C-alpha positions in Angstrom: 113.0 104.0 107.9 115.4 106.3 109.1 114.3 107.5 112.3 113.8 103.5 113.2 117.4 102.5 111.6 119.5 105.5 113.3 118.3 103.4 116.5 118.9 106.6 118.7 118.8 106.4 121.8 118.3 109.8 122.3 117.1 110.0 126.6 119.6 112.8 127.2 121.6 115.5 125.0 125.3 113.4 125.5 123.1 110.0 123.9 122.5 111.8 120.6 123.2 115.6 120.5 122.3 115.5 116.7 118.7 114.1 117.7 118.2 116.3 120.7 119.2 119.5 118.7 117.2 118.7 115.6 114.4 118.3 117.8 114.8 121.9 119.3 115.3 123.1 115.7 112.3 121.8 114.2 109.7 122.4 117.4 111.0 126.2 116.9 110.5 125.8 112.8 106.7 124.6 113.0 105.9 127.2 116.1 107.1 129.5 113.6 105.1 128.4 111.0 101.8 128.6 113.6 103.4 131.6 114.3 103.4 130.9 118.2 104.5 133.1 121.1 108.2 133.1 121.8 107.2 132.2 125.2 106.3 128.5 123.8 109.9 128.9 121.8 113.5 128.0 122.4 114.1 131.2 121.1 112.3 132.3 123.9 111.4 131.4 127.2 109.5 128.3 126.5 109.9 124.7 124.4 108.6 122.2 122.9 109.1 118.0 122.7 107.9 115.5 120.4 105.7 112.9 122.3 104.8 109.8 120.8 100.8 110.8 120.9 98.3 113.6 122.3 97.3 111.1 125.2 101.5 111.2 126.3 101.0 114.8 125.8 98.1 115.5 128.2 99.5 113.3 130.6 103.2 115.0 130.5 101.2 118.1 131.5 98.7 117.4 133.9 101.3 115.8 136.1 103.2 119.3 135.7 99.5 120.8 136.8 99.3 118.5 139.2 102.8 119.0 140.8 102.4 122.6 140.7 99.4 122.5 142.8 100.2 120.1 145.4 103.4 122.3 146.2 101.2 124.7 147.4 98.2 122.8 149.2 100.2 119.6 150.2 100.4 116.4 148.7 97.8 114.5 151.3 95.3 116.9 149.6 95.3 115.1 146.3 91.7 114.1 146.6 90.6 117.6 146.0 92.1 118.4 142.7 89.7 118.6 139.9 90.4 119.0 135.9 88.0 119.8 133.6 87.1 118.9 129.9 83.4 118.8 127.8 82.0 115.6 126.6 83.4 116.2 123.2 87.2 116.3 124.7 88.9 113.1 123.8 88.4 109.7 125.4 92.3 110.0 126.5 91.9 112.7 128.7 89.8 110.7 131.2 92.2 108.0 130.8 95.4 110.4 131.4 93.5 112.2 134.6 93.5 108.1 136.3 96.7 107.8 135.2 98.1 111.0 136.9 95.9 110.2 140.3 92.9 112.5 139.8 89.5 110.7 141.4 87.3 109.7 138.8 84.8 111.1 140.5 87.2 114.7 140.2 86.9 114.5 136.7 84.5 117.5 135.3 82.9 116.1 131.6 81.1 119.8 131.2 78.1 119.5 128.4 78.3 121.2 125.6 75.1 121.6 123.1 74.4 122.0 119.0 73.4 125.6 120.0 77.2 126.2 121.1 78.1 123.6 117.7 79.3 121.6 120.7 82.0 123.7 121.7 82.6 124.3 125.7 80.6 127.4 127.2 82.6 129.8 129.3 79.8 130.3 131.4 79.3 126.4 132.0 83.0 126.2 132.8 83.0 129.3 135.0 79.7 127.8 136.9 81.5 124.4 137.5 84.6 126.0 139.1 82.9 128.6 141.3 81.0 125.6 142.4 83.8 123.4 142.9 86.1 126.5 144.7 82.6 126.7 147.2 82.9 123.3 148.2 86.6 123.2 148.8 88.1 121.7 146.0 91.1 123.1 144.2 90.7 123.5 139.9 93.9 122.5 138.5 93.5 121.6 134.8 91.2 122.7 131.8 91.8 121.0 128.7 90.3 122.6 125.6 90.0 121.1 122.2 90.9 123.1 118.9 88.9 120.5 116.2 87.2 117.5 118.4 86.7 114.1 117.4 83.4 113.4 116.8 82.8 116.7 115.2 85.6 119.3 114.7 83.9 121.6 117.0 86.9 124.3 118.9 86.5 125.3 122.1 87.4 129.3 122.7 90.3 129.9 123.9 90.6 133.2 124.5 87.4 133.3 126.4 88.2 130.3 128.1 91.4 131.2 129.2 89.0 134.3 131.3 87.8 131.9 133.7 91.0 129.9 133.9 93.4 132.4 134.9 91.3 133.6 137.7 91.8 130.5 139.2 95.4 129.8 138.4 94.0 126.6 136.4 96.4 125.1 133.9 95.1 125.5 130.6 96.1 122.9 127.9 95.2 123.0 124.1 94.6 119.5 122.1 95.0 120.2 118.7 95.5 117.0 117.7 93.8 117.1 114.2 93.4 120.8 113.2 96.0 122.0 114.8 98.0 121.8 111.9 95.7 123.9 109.3 96.5 126.9 111.1 99.8 126.8 109.5 97.4 128.7 106.7 96.4 132.1 107.5 92.7 132.1 106.4 92.6 129.1 109.8 94.9 130.8 112.3 92.0 132.5 114.4 91.4 129.3 115.6 94.4 129.7 117.7 93.6 133.3 119.2 94.3 133.7 122.7 96.9 131.1 122.5 99.2 133.3 124.1 97.4 133.0 127.1 97.2 129.4 127.6 100.5 126.9 129.5 100.7 124.3 126.5 99.9 123.1 123.1 100.2 120.0 121.1 99.2 118.8 118.0 99.6 115.7 116.1 101.7 115.9 112.7 101.1 112.4 111.8 97.1 113.2 111.6 97.5 115.5 108.9 100.2 116.9 108.2 101.7 113.6 105.9 104.1 112.9 108.8 104.6 109.1 110.0 102.9 107.9 113.2 104.3 108.6 115.9 104.9 112.5 116.3 103.1 114.4 118.7 104.5 118.0 119.3 104.0 120.0 122.7 105.0 123.3 123.0 105.2 124.3 127.0 105.4 127.8 128.4 106.9 126.9 131.0 109.6 124.2 130.5 111.1 123.9 134.3 107.6 122.9 135.4 107.3 119.9 133.4 111.2 119.1 134.1 110.5 119.3 137.6 107.5 116.8 137.9 109.1 114.1 135.1 113.1 114.8 135.7 115.0 111.4 136.9 119.0 111.7 137.6 120.3 108.0 138.8 124.0 107.9 138.7 124.5 106.0 135.7 122.9 108.9 133.1 124.9 112.0 135.4 127.3 113.8 133.0 128.8 117.1 132.8 126.8 118.5 130.0 123.6 117.5 132.2 124.8 119.0 135.1 125.8 122.4 133.4 121.9 123.1 133.1 123.2 124.4 129.4 121.5 121.3 127.3 117.8 119.8 127.0 117.6 116.3 128.0 114.5 115.6 126.5 113.9 111.8 128.8 112.6 114.6 131.4 110.1 116.2 128.8 108.7 113.0 128.8 107.4 109.5 130.4 109.7 106.9 129.3 113.5 107.1 129.4 114.5 106.1 125.9 113.0 108.1 122.5 113.6 107.7 119.1 114.9 110.1 116.3 111.4 111.0 116.2 112.4 114.8 114.5 114.1 113.4 111.7 111.1 112.5 110.3 109.6 116.0 110.8 112.5 117.5 109.2 112.2 115.8 106.4 108.6 116.6 105.8 109.8 120.2 106.3 112.5 120.1 104.1 110.9 118.3 101.2 107.6 120.2 101.0 108.3 123.5 102.5 105.3 125.9 104.0 103.7 127.1 100.7 103.2 122.9 99.4 102.1 121.9 103.2 99.2 125.2 102.9 98.2 123.6 99.5 98.3 120.3 100.8 95.8 121.5 103.6 93.5 123.8 101.8 93.4 121.4 98.9 91.8 118.6 101.5 89.5 121.6 102.6 88.3 122.6 99.3 87.2 118.6 98.7 85.5 118.2 102.0 83.6 121.5 100.7 82.9 119.9 97.6 81.4 117.1 99.5 79.4 118.9 101.2 77.8 120.9 98.7 76.9 117.3 97.2 74.9 116.6 100.4 73.4 120.0 100.7 72.1 119.7 97.0 70.6 116.2 98.0 67.3 116.8 99.7 67.6 113.1 101.1 70.7 114.5 103.4 71.6 116.8 105.8 74.7 118.6 107.6 74.4 117.9 110.8 76.7 120.1 112.3 78.5 122.9 110.5 81.6 121.9 108.6 85.1 123.0 109.7 88.1 121.9 108.0 88.3 118.4 106.2 85.3 116.6 108.0 81.7 116.6 106.9 79.2 115.1 109.9 75.9 114.2 107.8 73.0 111.8 107.6 70.0 110.6 105.8 67.6 112.9 106.6 63.8 111.6 108.0 62.2 114.3 107.4 62.6 114.8 103.3 61.7 110.9 102.9 59.7 108.2 104.7 60.6 105.8 106.5 60.4 101.9 105.9 57.7 100.6 108.4 59.6 98.7 111.6 62.8 101.0 110.9 64.2 104.0 112.5 66.7 106.8 111.7 69.5 105.8 113.2 69.2 102.0 112.0 69.0 103.5 108.8 71.9 105.1 108.8 74.0 102.7 110.6 73.2 100.2 107.5 73.6 102.8 104.9 77.9 103.4 106.0 77.7 99.3 106.6 76.8 99.4 102.4 78.9 102.6 101.8 82.1 100.9 103.3 81.3 97.5 101.5 81.8 98.9 98.8 85.7 99.0 98.7 85.7 102.4 97.2 85.0 104.9 100.2 85.8 104.6 103.9 83.7 106.5 106.5 83.6 106.5 110.3 80.6 107.2 112.4 80.2 109.2 115.4 77.2 110.0 117.8 76.7 113.8 118.8 74.1 115.2 120.9 72.3 111.7 120.3 72.2 112.1 116.8 73.9 109.5 115.0 75.9 110.9 111.9 78.3 109.8 109.4 81.7 111.3 109.1 83.5 112.1 106.0 87.1 113.0 106.1 89.5 114.1 103.3 92.8 113.4 104.6 94.6 110.5 102.6 98.2 111.7 100.7 96.5 111.0 97.2 93.1 111.7 97.9 91.7 114.2 94.9 88.7 115.6 93.4 87.6 112.3 91.1 87.7 110.4 94.3 85.6 112.1 95.8 82.9 112.9 93.2 82.8 109.2 92.2 82.6 108.0 96.0 79.8 110.3 96.1 
């Protein structure tokens, strides 16, 4: 309510110094909690901005990567630009690419397999990039994911950064959901190699007790983002901005006006503190582990992909009981999901990964406790 009712229009520092400075502070605080290197912090050589959603974070960094490449090869060669993700990358990636002017035929959605737990293979990326370069294309952007939407797959940041560095590709890490867990030391290894990427985004409104909309984006080189997104109409010119000593967040995002989003994150960080936020994450993971044990102990069900964080992907297992005549496994699991959700006690969703239909059990609601998981099982 406070974030909305203040009605801040903090497009530049002069319009709302408090909103600007608080955002810079909380972004550095959060970076410290995640143990990000100083190259991503205002206290170092980088910086952070709160976008509305991951979609905008990807779009902004993609535009910066695009313009960096076009400065080198010329604007007439925009049709040669190639971007890469996996078949598990969030669907917003393709949308952002189209908005940024990347030809649909130049968007590479590389295949993943169950053998790699549906994470992106460095060998496959390397082969794709080499083939594109040989055909005269220009690779500019690689979108990695820590915690894919469907199954929480984690792309190996360090190894994929090796591939990208050989070709000067901008590497962005989308950790929208799972990134929040990395404030816990036992999960921090999922960000190993983060010092080698160009940008990282995660969304506190997913698993960090923060209301929508709040997506944190850190960039190693803010000047590339500003150069691509900056506007400077006469009516917004002012001495603080012209001094280059302040941050004007209008030049870090798609729009001009912006809400006082940092207040939401500041209140969460100050109200809970690091230890309580870690406890929140760990509690959800423990409850997911509990549900996973229930599934494994029932011979009629199977875990389809390894559980990571607080998401369990499972299905009714056709190998352990007889499928009724005239029914197939996917149909039975669809009916099971409909029945579960019709009870009003539990709400689950589904996905299809590697051609397999599965149910998704995710723990993350603020008031969820172990008795709820037990009752729902």
